[in-house]
C-alpha positions as CSV (number, residue, x, y, z in Angstrom):
1,M,0.0,0.0,0.0
2,L,2.8,2.4,0.9
3,R,4.7,1.4,-2.3
4,Q,1.6,2.2,-4.3
5,I,1.3,5.7,-2.8
6,L,4.9,6.5,-3.3
7,S,4.9,5.2,-6.9
8,E,1.9,7.4,-7.8
9,M,2.8,10.3,-5.5
10,Y,-0.8,10.8,-4.8
11,I,-3.1,9.9,-1.9
12,D,-6.9,9.9,-1.9
13,P,-8.5,12.7,0.3
14,D,-10.8,10.1,1.9
15,L,-7.9,7.9,2.8
16,L,-5.9,10.9,4.1
17,A,-8.8,11.7,6.4
18,E,-8.5,8.3,8.1
19,L,-4.8,9.0,9.0
20,S,-3.8,10.4,12.4
21,E,-1.5,13.5,12.5
22,E,1.5,11.4,13.2
23,Q,0.8,9.1,10.3
24,K,0.2,12.1,8.0
25,Q,3.6,13.6,8.9
26,I,5.4,10.3,8.4
27,L,3.6,9.8,5.0
28,F,4.6,13.3,3.8
29,F,8.1,12.7,4.9
30,K,8.3,9.5,2.9
31,M,6.9,11.2,-0.1
32,R,9.5,13.9,0.2
33,E,12.2,11.3,0.4
34,E,10.9,9.7,-2.7
35,Q,10.9,13.0,-4.6
36,I,14.5,13.6,-3.5
37,R,15.5,10.1,-4.7
38,R,13.9,10.6,-8.1
39,W,15.6,14.0,-8.4
40,K,19.0,12.4,-7.6
41,E,18.4,9.7,-10.2
42,R,17.4,12.3,-12.8
43,E,20.5,14.3,-12.0
44,A,22.7,11.2,-12.3
45,A,21.2,10.3,-15.6
46,M,21.8,13.9,-16.9
47,E,25.4,13.7,-15.7
48,R,25.9,10.4,-17.5
49,K,24.4,11.9,-20.6
50,E,26.6,14.9,-20.5
51,S,29.7,12.7,-20.0
52,L,29.1,11.0,-23.3
53,P,31.0,12.4,-26.3
54,V,28.7,15.0,-27.9
55,K,29.4,17.3,-30.8
56,S,30.8,20.6,-29.6
57,R,28.1,23.2,-29.6
58,P,28.9,26.9,-30.2
59,K,28.8,28.7,-26.9
60,K,26.5,31.7,-26.5
61,E,28.1,35.1,-26.1
62,N,26.1,35.9,-22.9
63,G,25.7,32.3,-21.6
64,K,25.1,32.0,-17.9
65,S,25.9,29.0,-15.6
66,V,25.6,28.2,-11.9
67,H,28.5,26.8,-9.9
68,W,27.8,25.4,-6.4
69,K,30.3,26.0,-3.7
70,L,31.7,22.7,-2.3
71,G,32.7,21.9,1.2
72,A,35.5,19.8,2.7
73,D,33.6,16.6,1.9
74,K,33.3,17.6,-1.8
75,E,29.5,18.0,-1.4
76,V,27.4,21.1,-1.9
77,W,28.1,23.5,0.9
78,V,25.0,24.3,2.9
79,W,24.7,26.9,5.7
80,V,21.8,26.7,8.2
81,M,21.2,29.9,10.1
82,G,21.7,29.3,13.9
83,E,23.7,26.1,13.8
84,H,27.2,27.7,13.5
85,H,28.8,28.8,16.8
86,L,29.5,32.3,15.3
87,D,25.8,32.9,14.3
88,K,24.0,35.5,16.3
89,P,20.8,34.6,18.2
90,Y,17.4,35.6,16.9
91,D,16.9,38.3,19.6
92,V,20.3,40.0,18.9
93,L,19.5,40.1,15.2
94,C,16.1,41.7,15.9
95,S,17.7,44.3,18.2
96,E,20.3,45.1,15.5
97,I,17.6,45.5,12.9
98,T,15.6,47.9,15.1
99,A,18.8,49.9,15.9
100,E,19.6,50.2,12.2
101,R,16.0,51.4,11.5
102,E,16.4,54.1,14.2
103,R,19.7,55.2,12.8
104,L,18.3,55.6,9.3
105,R,15.3,57.5,10.6
106,A,17.6,59.9,12.5
107,K,19.8,60.4,9.5
108,Q,16.7,61.2,7.4
109,E,15.5,63.8,9.9
110,A,19.0,65.4,10.0
111,E,18.9,65.7,6.2
112,E,15.5,67.3,6.2
113,L,16.7,69.8,8.9
114,R,19.7,70.6,6.8
115,K,17.6,71.2,3.7
116,T,15.3,73.6,5.6
117,Q,18.3,75.6,6.9
118,S,19.9,75.8,3.5
119,E,16.6,77.1,2.0
120,K,16.5,79.8,4.7
121,F,20.0,80.8,4.0
122,T,19.3,81.1,0.2
123,N,16.3,83.2,0.9
124,N,18.4,85.6,3.1
125,L,21.0,85.8,0.3
126,K,18.2,86.7,-2.2
127,T,16.9,89.5,0.0
128,K,20.4,90.9,0.5
129,S,21.0,90.9,-3.2
130,Q,17.8,92.7,-3.9
131,C,18.8,95.4,-1.3
132,S,22.2,95.8,-2.9
133,D,20.5,96.2,-6.3
134,L,18.4,99.0,-5.0
135,Q,21.5,100.8,-3.8
136,T,23.1,100.9,-7.3
137,P,23.2,104.3,-9.1
138,N,20.8,103.1,-11.7
139,N,18.1,102.6,-9.0
140,W,18.6,105.9,-7.2
141,K,15.4,107.3,-8.5
142,T,13.3,104.4,-7.3
143,Q,15.1,104.5,-4.0
144,N,14.3,108.2,-3.6
145,A,10.7,107.5,-4.5
146,C,10.5,104.7,-1.9
147,K,11.9,107.1,0.7
148,K,9.3,109.7,-0.1
149,V,6.5,107.2,0.2
150,A,7.9,106.0,3.6
151,E,8.1,109.6,4.9
152,E,4.6,110.3,3.8
153,E,3.4,107.1,5.5
154,E,5.1,108.1,8.7
155,V,3.5,111.6,8.6
156,R,0.1,110.1,8.0
157,Q,0.6,107.7,10.9
158,E,1.6,110.5,13.2
159,S,-1.4,112.5,12.1
160,R,-3.7,109.6,13.1
161,P,-5.1,109.5,16.6
162,A,-3.3,107.3,19.2
163,P,-6.1,104.8,19.8
164,I,-6.2,103.7,16.2
165,L,-2.4,103.1,16.2
166,E,-2.7,101.1,19.4
167,E,-5.5,99.0,18.0
168,K,-3.4,98.1,15.0
169,K,-0.4,97.2,17.1
170,T,-2.6,94.9,19.3
171,Q,-4.1,93.3,16.2
172,K,-0.6,92.6,14.8
173,K,0.5,91.1,18.1
174,E,-2.6,88.9,18.2
175,L,-2.0,87.7,14.7
176,V,1.6,86.9,15.5
177,K,0.5,85.0,18.6
178,E,-2.1,83.0,16.7
179,K,0.4,82.0,14.1
180,Q,2.8,80.9,16.9
181,D,0.1,78.9,18.6
182,E,-0.8,77.2,15.3
183,E,2.8,76.3,14.6
184,I,3.2,74.9,18.2
185,K,0.0,72.9,17.8
186,Q,1.1,71.5,14.4
187,V,4.5,70.5,15.9
188,E,2.8,68.7,18.8
189,E,0.4,66.9,16.4
190,D,3.4,65.7,14.3
191,K,5.1,64.5,17.4
192,T,2.1,62.5,18.6
193,K,1.6,61.0,15.1
194,Q,5.3,59.9,15.0
195,I,5.0,58.4,18.5
196,Y,1.9,56.5,17.6
197,K,3.5,55.2,14.4
198,N,6.6,54.1,16.2
199,W,4.5,52.3,18.9
200,K,2.4,50.6,16.2
201,E,5.5,49.4,14.4
202,D,7.0,48.1,17.6
203,S,3.8,46.3,18.6
204,E,3.6,44.6,15.2
205,W,7.2,43.6,15.4
206,Q,6.7,42.2,18.9
207,A,3.6,40.2,17.7
208,S,5.5,38.7,14.8
209,L,8.4,37.9,17.1
210,R,6.1,36.1,19.5
211,K,4.5,34.1,16.7
212,S,7.9,33.0,15.3
213,K,9.1,32.0,18.8
214,A,5.9,29.9,19.3
215,A,6.4,28.2,15.9
216,D,10.0,27.4,16.8
217,E,8.9,25.9,20.1
218,K,6.3,23.8,18.3
219,R,8.8,22.5,15.8
220,R,11.2,21.6,18.5
221,S,8.6,19.8,20.5
222,L,7.5,17.8,17.4
223,A,11.1,16.9,16.7
224,K,11.7,15.8,20.3
225,Q,8.5,13.6,20.2
226,A,9.6,12.0,16.9
227,R,13.0,11.2,18.4
228,E,11.4,9.6,21.5
229,D,9.1,7.6,19.3
230,Y,11.9,6.4,17.2
231,K,14.0,5.4,20.3
232,R,11.0,3.6,21.8
233,L,10.3,1.6,18.6
234,S,13.9,0.7,18.1
235,L,14.2,-0.6,21.7
236,A,11.0,-2.6,21.2
237,A,12.3,-4.1,17.9
238,Q,15.5,-5.1,19.6
239,R,13.6,-6.8,22.4
240,G,11.4,-8.6,19.9
241,R,14.3,-9.8,17.8
242,S,16.2,-11.1,20.9
243,A,13.1,-12.9,22.1
244,E,12.6,-14.5,18.7
245,G,16.2,-15.6,18.6
246,L,16.0,-17.3,22.0
247,S,12.7,-19.0,21.5
248,A,12.8,-20.0,17.8
249,P,16.3,-20.0,16.1
250,Q,14.8,-21.1,12.8
251,K,12.4,-19.0,10.8
252,P,8.9,-20.4,11.5
253,R,6.9,-21.7,8.5
254,R,3.5,-20.4,7.7
255,P,0.6,-22.7,8.7
256,P,-1.2,-24.5,5.9
257,L,-4.3,-22.9,4.2
258,P,-7.3,-23.4,6.6
259,P,-10.5,-25.0,5.3
260,K,-13.2,-22.8,3.8
261,P,-15.6,-21.7,6.6
262,Q,-19.1,-23.0,6.4
263,F,-22.1,-21.5,8.1
264,L,-24.9,-24.0,8.7
265,P,-28.5,-22.8,9.1
266,P,-30.2,-23.6,12.3
267,A,-32.1,-26.9,12.7
268,G,-35.6,-26.9,11.2
269,H,-35.0,-24.1,8.8
270,P,-34.2,-24.4,5.1
271,P,-30.9,-22.9,3.9
272,K,-31.0,-19.4,2.7
273,A,-28.8,-17.4,0.4
274,L,-26.2,-15.8,2.6
275,G,-25.4,-12.9,0.3
276,N,-28.9,-11.4,0.4
277,Q,-30.1,-12.2,3.9
278,G,-31.5,-8.9,5.4
279,V,-29.1,-6.7,3.4
280,T,-29.6,-5.1,0.1
281,R,-26.3,-4.8,-1.8
282,T,-25.5,-2.9,-4.9
283,A,-23.3,-4.1,-7.7
284,S,-19.6,-4.1,-6.6
285,S,-17.3,-1.7,-8.4
286,S,-14.1,-2.6,-10.1
287,A,-12.0,-1.3,-7.2
288,Q,-13.9,-3.5,-4.7
289,E,-13.5,-6.5,-7.0
290,D,-9.8,-5.9,-7.2
291,I,-9.6,-5.7,-3.4
292,I,-11.5,-8.9,-3.0
293,R,-9.3,-10.7,-5.6
294,W,-6.2,-9.4,-3.8
295,F,-7.4,-10.7,-0.4
296,K,-8.2,-14.2,-1.8
297,E,-5.0,-14.5,-3.8
298,E,-2.4,-12.9,-1.4
299,Q,-3.9,-12.7,2.1
300,L,-5.7,-16.0,2.6
301,P,-2.5,-18.0,2.2
302,C,-1.1,-15.8,5.1
303,R,-4.1,-16.6,7.3
304,A,-5.3,-13.0,7.4
305,G,-8.2,-12.6,9.8
306,Y,-7.8,-16.0,11.5
307,Q,-7.0,-16.7,15.1
308,K,-3.3,-17.3,15.9
309,T,-3.7,-20.8,17.3
310,S,-6.9,-22.1,15.6
311,D,-8.7,-22.1,12.2
312,T,-11.5,-19.9,13.3
313,I,-11.9,-16.3,12.2
314,A,-11.0,-13.8,14.9
315,P,-13.8,-11.8,16.5
316,W,-12.1,-8.5,15.7
317,F,-11.9,-9.2,12.0
318,H,-14.4,-7.5,9.6
319,G,-14.8,-7.2,5.9
320,I,-14.9,-4.2,3.6
321,L,-16.3,-1.5,5.8
322,T,-16.6,2.3,5.4
323,L,-15.4,4.8,7.9
324,N,-18.9,5.7,9.1
325,K,-19.9,2.1,9.5
326,A,-16.8,1.4,11.7
327,N,-17.6,4.4,13.9
328,E,-21.2,3.2,14.2
329,L,-20.0,-0.3,15.4
330,L,-17.6,1.1,17.9
331,S,-19.9,3.7,19.3
332,T,-21.7,1.2,21.6
333,G,-18.5,-0.1,23.2
334,L,-16.1,0.9,25.9
335,P,-12.8,2.8,25.5
336,G,-10.3,0.2,24.2
337,T,-12.8,-1.5,21.8
338,F,-11.2,-2.1,18.4
339,L,-11.7,-3.9,15.1
340,I,-9.7,-4.5,11.9
341,R,-11.4,-4.0,8.6
342,V,-10.4,-4.3,5.0
343,S,-10.0,-0.8,3.4
344,E,-12.5,0.1,0.8
345,K,-10.1,2.5,-1.0
346,M,-6.9,0.4,-1.5
347,K,-5.3,-2.9,-0.9
348,G,-4.7,-2.9,2.9
349,Y,-6.3,-2.8,6.3
350,A,-7.3,-0.2,8.9
351,L,-7.5,-0.6,12.6
352,S,-10.4,1.4,14.1
353,Y,-10.0,2.1,17.8
354,L,-12.4,3.7,20.3
355,S,-10.6,6.0,22.8
356,E,-11.9,8.5,25.4
357,E,-11.7,11.3,22.8
358,G,-13.5,9.4,20.1
359,C,-12.8,7.0,17.2
360,K,-9.3,6.8,15.8
361,H,-8.2,5.0,12.6
362,F,-4.7,3.6,11.8
363,L,-3.7,2.2,8.4
364,I,-1.9,-1.1,8.3
365,D,0.6,-1.8,5.6
366,A,0.4,-5.3,4.1
367,S,2.4,-4.7,0.9
368,A,5.4,-6.8,2.0
369,D,5.4,-10.2,3.6
370,S,4.6,-8.7,7.0
371,Y,2.1,-6.4,8.7
372,S,2.9,-3.0,10.3
373,F,1.4,0.3,10.8
374,L,2.0,2.9,8.1
375,G,5.1,4.9,9.1
376,V,8.9,4.8,9.4
377,D,10.7,2.1,11.4
378,Q,7.5,0.4,12.5
379,L,7.5,-3.1,13.9
380,Q,7.0,-5.9,11.4
381,H,4.6,-8.7,12.4
382,A,4.2,-12.0,10.6
383,T,0.3,-12.1,10.8
384,L,-2.5,-9.8,11.8
385,A,-3.0,-11.8,14.9
386,D,0.6,-11.2,16.0
387,L,0.1,-7.5,15.5
388,V,-3.1,-7.6,17.7
389,E,-1.4,-9.7,20.4
390,Y,1.6,-7.3,20.6
391,H,-0.5,-4.2,21.0
392,K,-2.6,-5.6,23.8
393,E,0.4,-4.8,26.0
394,E,2.2,-2.1,24.0
395,P,0.5,1.2,22.9
396,I,0.2,2.1,19.3
397,T,1.5,5.7,19.6
398,S,3.8,7.5,22.0
399,L,0.9,8.7,24.2
400,G,0.7,5.2,25.7
401,K,-3.1,5.0,25.7
402,E,-4.1,2.9,22.6
403,L,-4.2,-0.6,24.1
404,L,-6.3,-3.2,22.2
405,L,-8.6,-4.5,25.0
406,Y,-12.1,-5.3,23.7
407,P,-12.6,-6.8,20.2
408,C,-15.7,-5.6,18.4
409,G,-17.5,-8.7,17.1
410,Q,-20.1,-9.2,14.4
411,Q,-23.4,-7.5,15.3
412,E,-25.2,-8.6,12.1
413,Q,-26.0,-12.0,10.6
414,P,-24.6,-13.0,8.2
415,P,-21.1,-11.6,9.0
416,D,-19.7,-8.7,6.8
417,Y,-16.6,-10.7,5.7
418,L,-18.5,-13.5,3.8
419,E,-17.7,-12.0,0.4
420,L,-13.9,-12.3,1.1
421,F,-14.1,-16.1,1.9
422,E,-16.6,-17.2,-0.8
C-alpha cells in the first residue's frame, strides 16, 4: 500500500482523512524522500548523458551558468542559520535591525533639517542681493521714491489718533501670537503621530516575534517527540528480535491454508442465500472487486483474519467497511474497543479504535510479507493476529493509551466478511 502511494505520488483525500496527525507527517516525509530520490536519479542520468561524447556546440556570447560551492567533503556546501557557533541569536538580530532602522530615521530627519536651513540661507541671500541692487546708481530714482513714500506714511501715521495706532499694534500682536500657537500645535500633532507610528511598528514587530518563537517551540517539541518515538520503537524491535532468537532460532513456517468456513443454518429451517439475507447490496465496483481478488490471492495464504492458534476467524476481523460504519459499530463499546477492517479504497487494512476522545483509525501496511502500521521504522509482524497480540500490551502511539482491550465482534448476521471467503 505504501509502495503504491509512493509510486503514484498521490493519496486519496478520503484515505488521508483516516490517518492520524503522526501518520500524515510520516507519509509526507516518505513522499518527500521519494521526490529527492527521483531527483537524484534524474541528475545522475543527466550527468551520464553529459559525460558522453557530444558534438561541440557553439557557446553563446552571454551564456550563464551556476556553480555550487563545495565543502571539505566535496559535497554542496549548505549553511543553516543558527547552527554555527558564530551565528548570532534571533533576539540579537532583531535588536540590531531595530537599531539600524532608528539610525536611518535619525539620518533622514537630520537631512531634512539641513535642507530647511539651506533654504532659509538662500532666501536671506536673495533679500540681501535685492537690497544691494536697490543701492546701485541706476536705481537711485526708485530709492528716492520709496523714501518719499515711507516719509509720507510716517507723517500720515503721526497725524492719526493714538487709539487707532494702538489697536493696529494689538491686532498685529494677536495675529503673530495666533500664528505661533498654530505652529506649536502643528508640531505637537506631528510628534504624537510619530510616537503612535513608532508604537504601532514596535507592537507589530513584537507580535511577529512572539509568533515566530511559538512556531519554533512547536517545531522543537514535534522533533523531540519524533526522536522519542523512534527510540522507543527501536528498543521494542530489539527486544522482539532477541526474544525470537531465543525461542525459535529457525524461521517459522507459515501454517497451511485453513479450510473454507461453512455457516450452517439452524435446525428446522431451510438454507438461505447468505449474500442477500437482510441486506440489500449494490453491484460491486471494479475497485472493490480488485480488493476482494487481492485478499483471496495474497492474504488468505497468510491466514489473514484468523486466530493465531486455531482455524476460526478472529472476533475482531471485519470485511470491507466504510469509515462511518466502523464508527457506528464502535460507538456502543467501551474505550479500548477495536476492530480490523479491509480498506474500501486500496489494498490494505485499517485498525479502528475507540478512545476516550473518540474513534481513531490507523492504516496497516500489508504490501510486504509482513504487517505493520504505516510509518517509518514500524515493527513488522508475521500475521495480523501477531500485531493484535503485541498491541494488547504495547501502545500504538507514544501517548501510551491505545491498548487493544475489547474486540468488536459481528453484530449482524450474516457476517460482513463472507464475500472475502466465498
